[in-house]
C-alpha positions, 0 to 999 in steps of 0.5 A, spaced: 615 646 824 618 643 828 624 649 829 620 652 836 620 645 840 628 644 838 629 651 841 625 648 847 629 644 848 636 646 846 635 651 851 633 647 857 639 641 857 645 639 854 644 635 848 647 631 842 643 633 834 642 626 833 638 625 840 635 631 839 632 629 833 630 622 834 625 625 840 623 632 836 621 626 831 616 623 835 612 630 834 607 630 830 603 636 827 596 638 828 593 645 826 586 647 830 581 652 829 579 657 835 573 654 839 576 647 837 575 641 842 582 638 844 580 634 849 573 634 851 571 633 860 570 625 861 574 622 855 580 620 856 588 624 855 592 620 850 596 626 847 601 631 849 601 638 846 607 643 845 603 650 843 607 653 837 603 659 835 594 659 838 592 658 845 589 653 849 585 653 855 583 647 859 576 647 862 572 645 867 565 644 866 561 643 874 554 638 874 550 645 871 554 645 865 558 651 867 565 652 865 570 655 869 577 656 866 583 652 868 588 655 865 591 658 859 597 656 855 601 659 849 607 658 846 612 655 847 608 651 853 607 644 854 599 642 854 595 637 857 590 634 863 596 631 867 592 626 871 588 623 865 594 623 860 598 619 867 594 615 869 589 613 863 583 614 867 577 619 864 579 627 864 575 632 870 577 638 864 577 639 857 582 642 853 580 647 847 583 652 842 582 658 844 586 661 838 587 658 831 593 653 833 599 649 830 600 644 835 606 638 836 602 632 839 605 626 842 603 620 844 602 617 852 606 610 849 611 614 844 613 620 850 613 614 855 619 612 850 622 618 850 622 619 858 625 613 857 630 612 852 632 620 852 635 622 859 635 629 858 628 629 854 626 626 862 629 632 866 624 636 861 619 632 863 621 633 871 621 640 870 614 641 867 610 636 872 614 641 877 612 647 873 604 644 873 605 643 881 608 650 882 602 654 877 597 650 881 598 652 887 600 659 886 593 659 882 590 655 888 592 660 893 590 666 889 583 664 889 583 662 897 587 668 900 586 675 894 579 679 893 577 680 886 581 687 885 589 682 887 587 677 883 586 682 877 592 686 880 596 679 880 594 678 872 597 684 869 604 683 873 604 676 874 600 674 866 600 681 862 600 677 855 591 674 858 590 682 858 592 681 851 590 675 847 583 672 851 576 676 852 573 679 858 569 673 859 575 668 859 579 672 863 574 672 868 573 665 868 580 664 869 579 669 875 573 666 877 569 673 878 564 675 872 566 679 866 563 685 868 566 684 876 573 684 871 571 691 867 569 694 873 576 693 876 581 692 870 577 701 870 580 702 877 587 700 876 
């Protein structure tokens, strides 16, 4: 269960086996069923997850109860509600398994300890924060500057896995278009 996380860490930093096992030992396995919420909007996010298998949706809910997909994450990715996890405040977004998922979880307390005790882990954390920020800016730019067709083209080029792994409804939510428009646009490409 921990081989993927070990490989993930080894690919990103040079570390001793002892430190690697110290970090990996802080994670606990969790299984989530398709549709199971890992975090509800308004709750405080106390865990960070590493996806071994499956997929997780980050989503928000507007005042009318409509969901909007913030991100979709799969194998070999970390997922958490960063502002809530870092600051201990109620989450503006929820997390839900969109496929049966095998996850590894680390609590905020253990996460902080690893950042302080293992500089290599802190570098991975910094890399992931930079990636999250960069991806967020890219997503915001796409939503603001691209029309619907260009957003669909972007998915085909940059995140083709989504076309195979998620429903049109979920993909449309991620692209901020309605499912009928997505179907029509996919046929144009």
